[in-house]
C-alpha positions in Angstrom: -0.1 0.2 0.0 1.5 3.3 -1.2 1.2 6.3 1.2 0.6 9.5 -0.4 2.0 12.5 1.5 0.0 15.7 0.8 1.1 19.1 2.3 -1.3 22.0 3.3 0.6 25.4 3.4 -1.8 27.7 5.3 -1.8 31.5 5.6 -3.3 33.1 8.9 -6.2 34.4 6.8 -7.6 30.8 6.0 -10.8 29.7 7.2 -11.2 26.7 9.3 -14.1 25.4 7.1 -12.0 25.5 4.1 -9.1 23.4 5.4 -11.6 21.1 7.0 -13.5 20.2 3.6 -10.2 19.2 2.1 -9.0 17.2 5.2 -12.3 15.5 5.8 -12.6 14.3 2.3 -9.1 12.7 2.6 -9.8 11.1 5.9 -13.1 9.8 4.9 -11.4 8.2 2.0 -8.9 6.2 4.3 -11.9 5.1 6.5 -14.1 3.7 3.4 -11.2 2.2 1.5 -8.4 0.1 3.3 -6.1 0.6 0.7 -5.9 4.3 0.4 -3.3 5.9 2.8 -2.8 9.4 3.2 -0.2 11.4 5.2 -1.2 15.1 5.8 1.1 17.5 6.5 -0.1 21.1 8.0 2.4 23.9 7.7 2.1 27.6 8.4 3.4 30.0 5.8 3.5 32.9 8.0 3.6 33.1 12.0 0.0 33.4 13.3 -1.2 36.6 14.6 -0.8 36.6 18.4 -3.9 36.7 20.6 -6.3 35.9 17.6 -7.9 33.1 19.5 -8.3 29.6 18.1 -5.6 29.0 15.6 -5.5 26.5 12.5 -3.2 23.5 13.0 0.3 23.5 11.9 3.8 24.5 12.7 6.3 27.0 10.6 7.0 25.4 7.2 10.7 25.8 7.9 11.8 24.0 4.7 9.5 20.8 5.2 7.9 20.6 1.9 9.9 17.9 0.5 8.5 14.5 -0.1 5.0 15.8 -0.9 3.1 14.4 -3.9 0.8 17.1 -3.7 1.0 20.6 -2.0 -2.2 23.0 -1.6 -1.7 26.5 -0.7 -4.3 27.9 1.4 -5.6 31.5 2.1 -8.8 33.3 2.3 -7.5 36.9 1.5 -4.8 37.4 -1.0 -1.4 37.4 1.0 1.4 39.8 0.7 4.4 39.0 -1.2 6.1 35.9 -0.3 9.6 35.7 1.5 12.4 34.5 -0.6 13.3 31.2 1.0 9.6 30.3 0.7 9.5 31.3 -2.8 12.5 29.2 -3.6 11.1 26.1 -2.0 7.8 26.3 -3.9 9.6 26.9 -7.1 11.9 23.6 -6.2 8.8 21.6 -5.6 7.5 22.2 -8.9 10.7 21.4 -10.5 11.0 18.1 -8.6 7.5 17.1 -10.1 5.3 17.8 -7.2 1.5 18.9 -8.2 0.6 22.3 -6.7 -2.8 23.9 -6.0 -4.2 26.9 -4.8 -7.3 27.0 -2.5 -9.5 30.1 -2.3 -6.9 33.1 -2.3 -4.1 30.6 -2.4 -4.1 31.2 -6.1 -2.4 34.6 -5.7 0.8 33.4 -4.2 1.2 30.8 -7.0 0.3 33.5 -9.6 3.1 35.9 -8.0 5.7 33.3 -8.5 4.8 32.9 -12.2 3.5 29.2 -11.3 0.1 29.7 -13.1 1.5 31.5 -16.2 -0.3 29.8 -19.0 -2.5 27.6 -17.0 -6.2 27.6 -16.1 -6.8 28.9 -12.7 -10.3 29.0 -10.9 -10.6 32.6 -9.2 -13.3 33.5 -6.8 -15.9 36.1 -8.4 -15.1 38.8 -6.2 -11.4 38.9 -7.1 -11.8 38.2 -10.8 -11.0 41.9 -11.9 -8.1 42.3 -9.5 -6.6 39.0 -10.3 -7.0 39.4 -14.3 -5.3 42.8 -14.1 -2.4 41.6 -11.8 -1.5 38.3 -13.7 -2.6 38.6 -17.3 -0.4 35.5 -18.1 -2.8 33.4 -16.1 -6.1 32.2 -17.8 -8.4 33.0 -14.9 -11.7 31.3 -14.9 -15.1 31.5 -13.2 -15.1 27.7 -12.7 -15.6 25.9 -9.5 -12.3 24.5 -9.9 -9.7 23.8 -12.5 -7.0 21.0 -12.9 -4.7 21.8 -15.6 -1.9 19.7 -15.8 -0.1 19.7 -12.6 -1.9 22.8 -11.3 -5.0 22.5 -9.4 -7.1 25.5 -8.2 -10.5 25.7 -6.4 -12.3 29.2 -6.1 -13.0 28.6 -2.5 -15.9 27.5 0.0 -17.7 24.1 -1.1 -15.5 24.0 -4.4 -12.6 22.9 -2.2 -14.5 19.5 -1.6 -15.4 19.4 -5.4 -11.8 19.4 -6.1 -10.5 16.9 -3.5 -13.2 14.5 -4.7 -11.8 15.0 -8.2 -8.3 14.3 -6.8 -9.6 10.9 -5.1 -11.6 9.9 -8.5 -8.2 10.6 -10.5 -6.0 8.8 -7.9 -8.3 5.9 -6.9 -11.3 5.7 -9.1 -14.7 7.3 -9.4 -16.2 4.5 -7.3 -14.1 5.7 -4.1 -14.9 9.5 -4.9 -18.8 8.3 -4.9 -18.3 6.4 -1.7 -16.8 9.6 0.2 -19.4 12.0 -1.2 -22.1 9.6 0.1 -20.4 9.3 3.5 -20.3 13.3 3.4 -24.1 13.4 2.3 -22.9 15.3 -0.8 -26.0 15.8 -3.2 -23.9 15.4 -6.4 -20.3 15.6 -7.4 -19.9 18.8 -9.3 -17.7 19.0 -12.3 -14.8 21.8 -12.2 -16.2 23.5 -15.4 -19.4 24.5 -13.9 -19.9 28.2 -13.1 -19.3 29.4 -9.5 -22.0 32.1 -9.3 -25.2 31.6 -7.5 -28.0 30.9 -10.1 -29.7 34.0 -11.0 -33.1 33.0 -9.9 -31.7 32.3 -6.5 -30.0 35.8 -6.4 -33.1 37.5 -7.6 -35.5 35.4 -5.3 -37.7 34.6 -8.3 -37.9 32.1 -11.0 -40.1 34.2 -13.4 -38.5 33.3 -16.8 -38.9 37.0 -18.4 -37.3 38.6 -15.3 -34.4 36.2 -15.6 -34.1 36.5 -19.2 -34.1 40.4 -19.0 -31.4 40.5 -15.9 -29.1 38.1 -18.0 -29.4 40.6 -21.0 -28.4 43.6 -18.6 -25.4 41.7 -17.1 -24.2 40.8 -20.7 -24.5 44.3 -21.9 -22.9 46.5 -19.2 -20.7 48.7 -21.5 -23.3 49.5 -24.1 -26.7 49.3 -22.1 -29.8 48.4 -24.0 -32.9 50.5 -23.7 -36.0 49.1 -21.8 -37.8 48.9 -25.1 -34.9 46.8 -26.5 -34.6 44.6 -23.5 -38.5 44.1 -23.7 -38.4 43.3 -27.4 -35.5 40.6 -26.8 -37.6 38.8 -24.1 -40.8 39.0 -26.0 -43.2 41.1 -23.8 -44.4 44.6 -24.0 -42.6 47.5 -22.3 -45.5 47.8 -19.9 -45.4 44.1 -19.2 -41.5 44.3 -18.4 -42.1 47.1 -16.0 -44.8 45.3 -14.0 -42.6 42.3 -13.6 -39.9 44.3 -12.4 -42.0 46.2 -10.0 -43.6 43.1 -8.7 -40.6 41.1 -8.1 -37.9 43.7 -7.6 -39.8 46.8 -6.4 -38.0 48.9 -9.1 -38.6 49.7 -12.8 -36.0 48.1 -15.3 -34.0 51.3 -16.0 -33.5 51.6 -12.3 -32.3 48.0 -11.8 -30.0 48.4 -14.8 -28.3 51.6 -13.4 -27.8 49.9 -9.9 -26.3 46.8 -11.9 -23.8 49.1 -13.6 -23.0 51.1 -10.6 -22.2 48.2 -8.4 -19.9 46.7 -11.2 -18.1 50.2 -11.4 -17.8 50.0 -7.7 -16.2 46.4 -7.9 -13.9 47.6 -10.7 -12.8 50.8 -8.5 -11.8 48.7 -5.7 -9.9 45.8 -7.7 -8.5 47.5 -10.5 -5.9 50.3 -11.4 -8.1 51.6 -14.3 -8.8 55.4 -14.2 -12.2 56.6 -13.2 -13.2 57.5 -16.6 -12.2 54.3 -18.1 -14.3 52.7 -15.6 -17.2 54.9 -16.2 -17.0 54.2 -19.9 -17.0 50.5 -19.4 -19.9 50.7 -17.4 -22.0 52.5 -20.1 -21.7 55.9 -18.8 -21.3 58.5 -21.4 -18.8 61.0 -19.5 -16.9 61.4 -16.3 -19.5 63.9 -14.9 -22.3 61.8 -15.7 -20.6 58.7 -14.1 -19.7 60.6 -11.0 -23.0 62.3 -10.6 -24.8 59.0 -10.7 -22.4 57.3 -8.3 -22.7 59.9 -5.8 -26.4 59.9 -6.0 -26.3 56.0 -5.4 -23.4 55.5 -3.0 -23.4 59.0 -1.2 -19.7 59.7 -2.5 -18.1 60.4 -5.7 -16.1 57.5 -7.5 -12.9 59.1 -6.3 -13.8 59.4 -2.7 -15.2 56.1 -2.4 -11.9 54.4 -3.9 -9.6 56.5 -1.5 -11.7 55.8 1.5 -12.1 52.1 0.8 -8.8 51.3 -0.3 -7.1 53.0 2.7 -9.0 50.5 4.9 -8.5 47.5 2.7 -7.0 44.4 4.6 -4.7 43.6 1.9 -2.5 45.5 -0.6 -4.2 46.3 -4.0 -2.4 47.4 -7.2 -1.3 50.9 -7.2 -3.9 53.5 -8.7 -2.4 56.0 -11.0 -2.8 59.7 -10.5 -5.7 61.1 -12.3 -6.3 64.4 -13.6 -9.3 66.7 -12.4 
């Protein structure tokens, strides 16, 4: 019987649930199949914050990454730059043939080291814009997880369990993965290529087909917004019918919902990218800087520049620098 040694390199921001999902899948596999053996190694990438209460397991990594067949980097906020020794150790791991993965924000240190260049990587939707701008050589996806050659990434949450079930299926067969999922009362084993966003009807709190179609059209046409008449024509209802549906289910008219959708997208870009305010306004369907600034202030209570400066100054992790802007 071969023992597989799997390492988990953990940052202080990591959530206990994220690690527990991965660990439990491997522990259950050993329990339900006598020929499966894993040695799990838990190592801390950085010293934990003193006085932070309950701590995740593990000792300082201190060069103890050798001998692992797989190593997963686990963080739930993008970590700062890696130390020189840890960077060298991770690159050496890859050169030695070790498969390496990033769980949740664990994709960031892999990308910092260039270890995801030219690879697909599943990135959580709230980091998509920031990650794509920082690491253009990585093929960032909105999948639940990606397994591209010897690189494994999961966007976070329950997708970590999905990835570990895929690891079990590849290493030991689909029957074992199915047995583990049954033991954990998992309704179904999800494929990595499934999209990570919550289904639209769940987000809207409604399954009305015309409402769903209309909102999907809005989300697909942010930069060049459609008119309410155009949306109504596309979903095959009258303008008045469309307005009644939006008022009934979302308590707002289509144009108001569409504006809020574009403004929330703009706010996400302000916080996660270094694009200028004018660029962001244009990419979110606003015809000019003043038009964008006025709509933004009316909705959020601050101008785009004020909001960006205030929120970035209180951000828990370092973001890409914002270039100076005129005006």
